[in-house]
C-alpha positions as CSV (number, residue, x, y, z in Angstrom):
1,M,-27.3,61.0,-0.6
2,T,-26.6,60.6,-4.3
3,T,-28.1,57.9,-6.4
4,I,-24.6,56.4,-6.9
5,A,-24.1,56.2,-3.1
6,R,-27.5,54.6,-2.5
7,R,-26.7,52.0,-5.1
8,F,-23.3,51.3,-3.5
9,L,-24.9,50.7,-0.1
10,C,-27.6,48.4,-1.5
11,L,-25.1,46.3,-3.4
12,F,-22.1,46.2,-1.0
13,L,-23.4,46.8,2.5
14,P,-24.6,43.2,3.0
15,A,-21.2,41.9,2.0
16,L,-19.5,44.3,4.3
17,L,-21.7,43.2,7.3
18,L,-21.4,39.4,6.6
19,P,-18.2,38.9,8.7
20,L,-20.0,40.5,11.6
21,L,-22.8,37.9,11.7
22,P,-22.6,35.5,14.6
23,V,-20.7,32.2,13.8
24,A,-23.8,30.2,14.8
25,A,-25.7,31.7,11.9
26,Q,-23.2,30.1,9.4
27,Q,-23.9,26.6,8.1
28,P,-22.0,23.9,10.1
29,P,-19.9,21.4,8.1
30,T,-21.8,18.4,6.8
31,R,-21.2,15.2,8.9
32,T,-21.5,11.6,7.8
33,L,-22.5,9.2,10.6
34,I,-21.5,5.6,10.0
35,R,-23.8,3.5,12.3
36,A,-21.8,0.4,12.9
37,G,-22.8,-2.9,14.4
38,H,-19.3,-3.5,15.8
39,V,-16.1,-1.6,15.4
40,I,-12.7,-3.3,15.8
41,D,-10.0,-1.6,17.7
42,V,-6.9,-3.0,15.9
43,H,-4.7,-2.1,18.8
44,T,-6.4,-4.5,21.2
45,G,-8.8,-6.6,19.2
46,N,-11.7,-5.3,21.3
47,Q,-15.0,-4.9,19.4
48,S,-17.4,-2.3,20.6
49,A,-21.0,-2.7,19.7
50,D,-23.5,-0.1,18.4
51,Q,-20.9,2.6,17.6
52,T,-21.0,5.6,15.4
53,I,-18.0,6.9,13.4
54,I,-18.4,10.6,12.8
55,V,-16.8,11.8,9.6
56,T,-16.3,15.4,8.7
57,G,-14.8,16.1,5.3
58,D,-12.0,13.6,4.7
59,S,-11.3,12.7,8.4
60,I,-12.7,11.0,11.4
61,T,-14.0,13.4,14.0
62,A,-15.0,10.9,16.7
63,V,-16.0,7.4,17.4
64,A,-18.8,7.2,20.0
65,P,-21.8,5.1,21.1
66,T,-24.7,5.4,18.7
67,A,-27.1,6.0,21.6
68,S,-25.2,9.2,22.5
69,T,-24.8,10.4,18.9
70,P,-28.1,11.8,17.6
71,T,-28.6,12.8,14.1
72,Q,-28.4,16.6,13.5
73,T,-29.9,18.6,10.7
74,G,-27.8,18.1,7.5
75,D,-26.2,14.9,8.7
76,K,-25.9,11.9,6.3
77,E,-26.3,8.5,7.8
78,I,-24.8,5.2,6.6
79,D,-26.4,2.1,8.1
80,L,-23.8,-0.6,8.8
81,R,-25.6,-1.9,12.0
82,S,-25.5,-5.5,10.7
83,M,-21.8,-5.3,9.9
84,T,-18.3,-5.3,11.5
85,V,-16.4,-2.1,10.7
86,L,-12.6,-1.7,10.7
87,P,-10.0,0.6,9.2
88,G,-9.1,0.3,5.5
89,L,-6.4,-2.2,4.8
90,I,-2.9,-1.4,3.6
91,D,-0.7,-3.4,1.1
92,V,2.9,-2.2,1.1
93,H,4.0,-4.2,-2.0
94,T,1.9,-3.8,-5.1
95,H,2.6,-3.2,-8.8
96,L,-0.6,-1.5,-9.9
97,T,0.7,-0.6,-13.3
98,M,1.5,-4.2,-14.2
99,D,-0.8,-7.1,-14.9
100,T,-0.5,-10.9,-14.7
101,N,0.9,-11.7,-18.1
102,F,4.5,-12.8,-18.3
103,D,4.7,-13.5,-22.0
104,P,8.0,-11.7,-22.9
105,Y,6.4,-10.1,-25.9
106,H,3.7,-8.6,-23.7
107,E,6.3,-7.2,-21.3
108,L,8.3,-5.7,-24.2
109,S,5.3,-4.3,-26.0
110,T,3.6,-2.6,-23.1
111,S,4.2,1.2,-23.3
112,V,4.4,3.5,-20.3
113,A,1.1,5.0,-21.3
114,K,-0.6,1.6,-21.5
115,S,0.8,0.7,-18.1
116,A,-0.7,3.8,-16.6
117,L,-4.1,2.8,-18.0
118,I,-3.6,-0.6,-16.6
119,G,-2.8,1.0,-13.3
120,A,-6.0,3.0,-13.3
121,R,-8.0,-0.2,-13.7
122,N,-6.1,-2.0,-11.0
123,A,-6.2,0.9,-8.6
124,K,-10.0,0.8,-8.7
125,V,-10.1,-3.0,-8.2
126,T,-7.7,-2.7,-5.3
127,L,-9.7,0.0,-3.6
128,E,-12.9,-1.9,-4.0
129,A,-11.2,-4.9,-2.4
130,G,-10.9,-2.9,0.8
131,F,-7.3,-1.8,0.4
132,T,-7.4,2.0,0.8
133,T,-3.7,2.5,1.0
134,V,-0.8,0.9,-0.9
135,R,2.9,1.3,-1.6
136,N,3.7,0.8,-5.3
137,V,7.2,-0.6,-5.4
138,G,8.3,-0.4,-9.0
139,A,6.9,1.0,-12.3
140,D,8.4,1.8,-15.7
141,G,8.6,5.4,-16.8
142,Y,7.2,6.8,-13.5
143,A,3.8,5.6,-14.5
144,D,3.0,5.1,-10.8
145,V,3.9,8.7,-10.1
146,D,1.3,9.8,-12.6
147,L,-1.2,7.3,-11.3
148,R,-0.8,8.5,-7.7
149,D,-1.2,12.1,-8.9
150,A,-4.3,11.3,-11.0
151,I,-5.9,9.6,-7.9
152,N,-5.1,12.6,-5.7
153,E,-6.6,14.9,-8.3
154,G,-9.8,12.9,-8.5
155,L,-9.2,11.9,-12.2
156,V,-9.4,8.1,-11.4
157,E,-10.5,6.1,-8.4
158,G,-7.9,4.3,-6.3
159,P,-6.2,4.0,-2.9
160,H,-3.8,6.4,-1.3
161,M,-0.4,5.7,-2.8
162,Q,3.3,5.9,-2.0
163,V,5.3,5.2,-5.1
164,S,8.9,4.3,-5.9
165,G,9.1,5.0,-9.7
166,P,11.7,2.8,-11.3
167,L,13.4,0.1,-9.3
168,L,17.2,0.5,-8.7
169,G,19.2,-2.4,-10.0
170,I,22.5,-3.4,-11.4
171,T,23.3,-3.9,-15.1
172,G,22.0,-7.3,-16.1
173,G,20.3,-7.9,-12.8
174,H,16.7,-8.6,-11.8
175,C,15.6,-5.0,-12.3
176,D,17.2,-4.6,-15.7
177,D,15.7,-5.6,-19.0
178,N,17.4,-8.8,-20.2
179,L,14.9,-10.0,-22.7
180,L,16.4,-8.3,-25.8
181,P,19.8,-9.1,-27.4
182,F,22.8,-6.8,-27.4
183,Q,22.1,-4.8,-30.5
184,F,19.1,-3.2,-28.9
185,H,21.2,-1.8,-26.0
186,Q,18.1,-1.9,-23.8
187,T,18.5,-0.8,-20.2
188,T,15.8,0.1,-17.7
189,D,15.3,3.5,-16.1
190,G,16.6,2.4,-12.7
191,V,19.9,0.8,-13.6
192,A,23.0,2.2,-11.8
193,D,26.4,0.7,-10.9
194,G,28.8,2.0,-8.4
195,V,28.5,4.3,-5.4
196,E,28.5,7.5,-7.3
197,A,26.0,6.2,-9.8
198,V,23.5,4.9,-7.2
199,Q,23.7,8.2,-5.3
200,H,22.8,10.0,-8.5
201,K,19.9,7.5,-9.3
202,V,18.4,7.9,-5.8
203,R,18.4,11.7,-6.3
204,E,17.0,11.4,-9.8
205,V,14.0,9.2,-8.9
206,I,13.2,11.5,-6.0
207,K,13.4,14.5,-8.4
208,Y,10.7,12.8,-10.6
209,G,8.3,12.1,-7.8
210,A,9.3,9.0,-5.8
211,D,8.0,8.7,-2.2
212,L,10.3,5.8,-1.4
213,I,13.2,4.0,-3.0
214,K,12.9,0.4,-4.2
215,V,16.2,-1.4,-4.6
216,C,17.0,-4.9,-6.0
217,A,19.5,-6.3,-3.5
218,T,19.5,-9.8,-5.1
219,G,18.4,-11.5,-8.2
220,G,14.7,-12.4,-8.7
221,V,12.3,-14.9,-10.1
222,L,10.4,-13.2,-12.9
223,S,13.6,-12.1,-14.8
224,K,15.9,-13.7,-17.3
225,G,19.5,-14.7,-16.6
226,D,19.9,-13.9,-12.9
227,D,19.9,-16.0,-9.7
228,P,17.6,-15.1,-6.8
229,Q,20.2,-16.3,-4.3
230,A,23.0,-14.0,-5.8
231,S,23.7,-10.6,-4.2
232,Q,23.5,-7.8,-6.8
233,Y,24.5,-4.6,-5.1
234,T,27.5,-4.5,-2.8
235,L,27.3,-3.5,0.8
236,E,29.0,-0.2,0.0
237,E,26.5,0.5,-2.8
238,L,23.5,-0.3,-0.5
239,K,24.9,1.9,2.2
240,A,25.1,4.8,-0.2
241,I,21.6,4.2,-1.4
242,V,20.2,4.2,2.1
243,A,22.2,7.1,3.3
244,D,21.0,9.4,0.5
245,A,17.4,8.2,0.7
246,H,17.1,8.6,4.4
247,R,18.8,12.0,4.3
248,L,16.2,13.1,1.7
249,G,13.3,11.7,3.8
250,R,12.6,8.5,1.8
251,K,12.5,5.0,3.1
252,V,14.1,2.1,1.3
253,A,12.4,-1.2,0.4
254,A,14.8,-4.0,-0.7
255,H,13.8,-6.8,-3.0
256,A,15.9,-9.6,-1.5
257,H,15.6,-13.4,-1.9
258,G,19.2,-14.6,-1.1
259,A,20.6,-14.7,2.4
260,Q,23.7,-12.6,1.7
261,G,21.7,-9.9,0.0
262,I,19.2,-9.8,2.9
263,L,22.0,-9.4,5.4
264,W,23.8,-6.7,3.5
265,A,20.6,-4.8,2.9
266,T,19.7,-5.0,6.6
267,E,23.2,-3.9,7.7
268,A,22.9,-1.0,5.2
269,G,19.8,0.2,7.0
270,V,16.9,-0.6,4.6
271,D,13.5,-0.2,6.1
272,S,12.0,-3.4,4.7
273,I,13.0,-6.7,3.2
274,E,10.6,-7.8,0.5
275,H,10.2,-11.6,-0.1
276,G,13.1,-12.9,2.1
277,S,12.9,-16.4,0.5
278,Y,16.3,-17.7,1.6
279,M,16.7,-15.8,4.9
280,N,18.7,-17.6,7.5
281,D,19.2,-17.3,11.3
282,E,21.9,-14.6,10.8
283,D,19.5,-12.6,8.6
284,I,16.7,-12.9,11.2
285,A,18.9,-11.8,14.0
286,A,20.1,-8.8,12.0
287,M,16.6,-7.8,11.1
288,K,15.5,-8.0,14.7
289,Q,18.5,-5.9,15.8
290,H,17.9,-3.2,13.2
291,G,14.1,-3.2,13.5
292,T,13.8,-4.1,9.8
293,Y,10.3,-5.0,8.6
294,F,9.7,-8.2,6.7
295,V,7.2,-8.2,3.8
296,P,6.5,-11.9,3.0
297,T,4.5,-11.7,-0.3
298,A,3.4,-15.3,0.4
299,Y,0.0,-15.9,-1.2
300,L,1.5,-15.6,-4.7
301,I,3.1,-19.0,-4.1
302,D,-0.2,-20.6,-3.7
303,W,-1.7,-18.8,-6.6
304,M,1.2,-19.7,-8.9
305,Q,1.1,-23.3,-8.0
306,Q,-2.6,-23.5,-8.9
307,Y,-2.9,-21.1,-11.8
308,G,0.6,-20.0,-12.9
309,N,1.7,-20.3,-16.5
310,L,5.2,-19.0,-16.7
311,P,7.8,-19.1,-19.4
312,A,10.4,-21.9,-18.9
313,F,13.2,-19.5,-17.8
314,Y,11.0,-18.2,-14.9
315,K,9.3,-21.5,-14.0
316,Q,12.2,-23.3,-12.3
317,K,13.2,-20.3,-10.3
318,M,9.6,-19.9,-9.0
319,K,9.6,-23.6,-8.1
320,D,12.9,-23.3,-6.2
321,V,11.9,-20.2,-4.3
322,S,8.5,-21.6,-3.4
323,A,10.1,-24.7,-1.9
324,V,11.8,-22.7,0.9
325,E,10.1,-19.3,1.2
326,K,7.2,-20.2,3.5
327,A,9.3,-22.2,6.0
328,N,11.8,-19.3,6.3
329,A,9.0,-16.8,6.7
330,K,7.4,-18.8,9.4
331,K,10.7,-19.0,11.2
332,A,11.2,-15.2,11.0
333,I,7.7,-14.5,12.3
334,A,8.1,-17.0,15.2
335,A,11.4,-15.2,16.1
336,G,9.5,-11.8,16.4
337,V,10.6,-10.0,13.2
338,K,8.2,-7.2,12.5
339,V,5.8,-8.0,9.6
340,A,3.9,-5.7,7.3
341,L,1.5,-7.1,4.7
342,G,2.6,-7.0,1.2
343,T,1.4,-9.1,-1.7
344,D,3.3,-8.5,-4.9
345,A,-0.1,-8.0,-6.6
346,A,0.4,-8.3,-10.3
347,V,2.2,-11.6,-9.9
348,Y,-1.3,-12.7,-9.2
349,P,-4.5,-10.8,-10.0
350,H,-5.2,-7.5,-8.3
351,G,-8.0,-7.5,-5.9
352,L,-7.1,-10.8,-4.2
353,N,-4.8,-8.9,-1.8
354,A,-6.6,-10.1,1.4
355,H,-5.7,-13.7,0.6
356,E,-2.3,-12.9,2.1
357,L,-3.9,-12.7,5.5
358,D,-5.3,-16.2,5.2
359,V,-1.7,-17.4,4.7
360,Y,-0.5,-15.6,7.7
361,V,-3.1,-17.1,10.0
362,N,-3.7,-20.6,8.6
363,Q,-0.2,-21.4,7.3
364,F,2.2,-19.2,9.4
365,G,0.3,-19.5,12.7
366,M,-0.5,-15.8,13.4
367,T,-3.5,-14.9,15.4
368,P,-6.2,-13.1,13.3
369,L,-5.5,-9.9,15.2
370,A,-1.8,-10.1,14.6
371,A,-2.4,-10.7,10.9
372,L,-4.8,-7.8,10.8
373,Q,-2.2,-5.6,12.4
374,T,0.2,-6.3,9.6
375,A,-2.3,-4.7,7.2
376,T,-3.1,-1.8,9.5
377,L,-0.8,-0.6,12.3
378,N,2.4,-2.2,11.1
379,A,2.0,-1.2,7.5
380,A,1.1,2.4,8.5
381,D,4.3,2.5,10.7
382,L,6.4,1.2,7.8
383,M,5.0,3.9,5.6
384,S,5.4,6.6,8.3
385,W,1.7,7.3,7.9
386,T,0.6,6.4,11.4
387,S,-1.0,9.8,11.8
388,H,-3.1,9.2,8.7
389,V,-4.1,5.6,8.4
390,G,-4.1,2.2,10.2
391,S,-6.8,2.6,12.8
392,L,-10.2,4.3,13.3
393,E,-9.2,7.3,15.4
394,P,-10.1,11.0,15.4
395,G,-7.9,13.0,13.1
396,K,-7.1,10.2,10.8
397,W,-8.3,9.9,7.3
398,A,-11.8,8.4,7.1
399,D,-10.7,5.1,5.5
400,V,-13.4,2.6,6.6
401,I,-14.4,-0.8,5.4
402,A,-17.0,-3.3,6.6
403,V,-17.7,-7.0,6.4
404,N,-20.4,-9.4,7.3
405,G,-19.3,-11.4,10.4
406,D,-16.3,-11.3,12.6
407,P,-12.9,-11.3,10.8
408,L,-11.1,-12.0,14.1
409,K,-12.8,-15.4,14.1
410,D,-12.5,-16.0,10.3
411,I,-9.9,-13.9,8.6
412,R,-11.1,-15.0,5.2
413,L,-14.1,-12.7,5.6
414,L,-11.8,-9.9,4.6
415,Q,-11.7,-11.4,1.1
416,N,-15.3,-10.2,0.7
417,V,-15.4,-6.6,1.8
418,Q,-18.9,-5.2,1.5
419,F,-18.3,-1.5,2.1
420,V,-15.4,0.9,1.3
421,M,-14.9,4.5,2.2
422,K,-11.7,6.4,1.5
423,S,-11.2,9.9,2.8
424,G,-14.9,10.2,3.6
425,V,-16.1,9.2,0.1
426,V,-18.0,5.9,-0.4
427,Y,-16.6,3.8,-3.2
428,K,-18.4,0.6,-2.5
429,S,-21.7,0.2,-0.8
430,V,-24.2,-2.6,-0.2
431,T,-27.8,-1.8,-1.2
432,G,-29.5,0.2,1.5
433,T,-26.4,1.3,3.5
434,A,-26.5,5.0,2.5
435,A,-29.2,7.4,3.6
436,Q,-29.0,10.9,2.4
């Protein structure tokens, strides 16, 4: 054998034989064992004691009694034996790239780049509050698309995101920019009028990265010169928006305060009504018939009444909407309209998202389990992410949070989440929980 041949065998034979080695000789994937005091089944409300959630990579492999789940070589353990463990929470109505400052000059002077940086801060705050998944329903310049992508690429910390990009709205409506006079010719990215134009706009926002479509079906509160009770898009325009969005695999969230706009949006086939302040019996019946989700965004009323400092042209509208919104929300919930938790975070500070659950239980009369389901199972269903999030089950993303005490006895405990894991990575941990 030549010297060259011998060198070849020495260098390359081990590599050639490697695929022939038995599988057992290869290193098994690293597991993380979350040792939980109690685990809440959000389907039933049952709480199983002394359970272990087995996480491999970014997903849950199994949930089993701790006594039958011994530690294996290479396992990592997280000790949450003194805590109650449940799936990461979901907020289907956030504005991460915005902050709680409604000074018109601040709104006009915030660049898209600045809003993306604001979003990075708020994404981290939201994740650490226990909300591991959000829908971001409206952002200038597709800043939320970039934020979502940055989180997915590991550049910044934040929740899983579905994003809408710019909000679709009519000229001069709630989702246009009405703060500057005529000579500036200022119009926001999502403005479109007429059936043909709204079809084009739906396709355009999808082209640039939108996971869903957000449409302003009525006027709003934090905008100048429009009426929350007034319909903005016509029924025909709304039908065109929904038809194109659904055909292209996107759901539609409708900002809608006024009764007529709520009805038209529901009849057009939107997937969720956001706010619903002036909804009436006809709206409620239509939403039940169509299976339309209701996203109440209720806690912001309490926060605004205590801390709000709005410009005069916003203040009266906020007062008028606040006077009726909760009573109508309570009526819709009592009638059996499906509810998904959404907060409108940015109207009040990010990170307070779980206060919404307190309103559902202690003002709307939901049971703690029903309220928790709005932020887990129902929200996951609205997002079409049931296979990924919403419960602690094998195959789903390892999105896990923990609190001290029993949130099904005191829903306010979810305002103080102690532990947060998203996709198998720990982002918030109490001292002593993680053992390597």
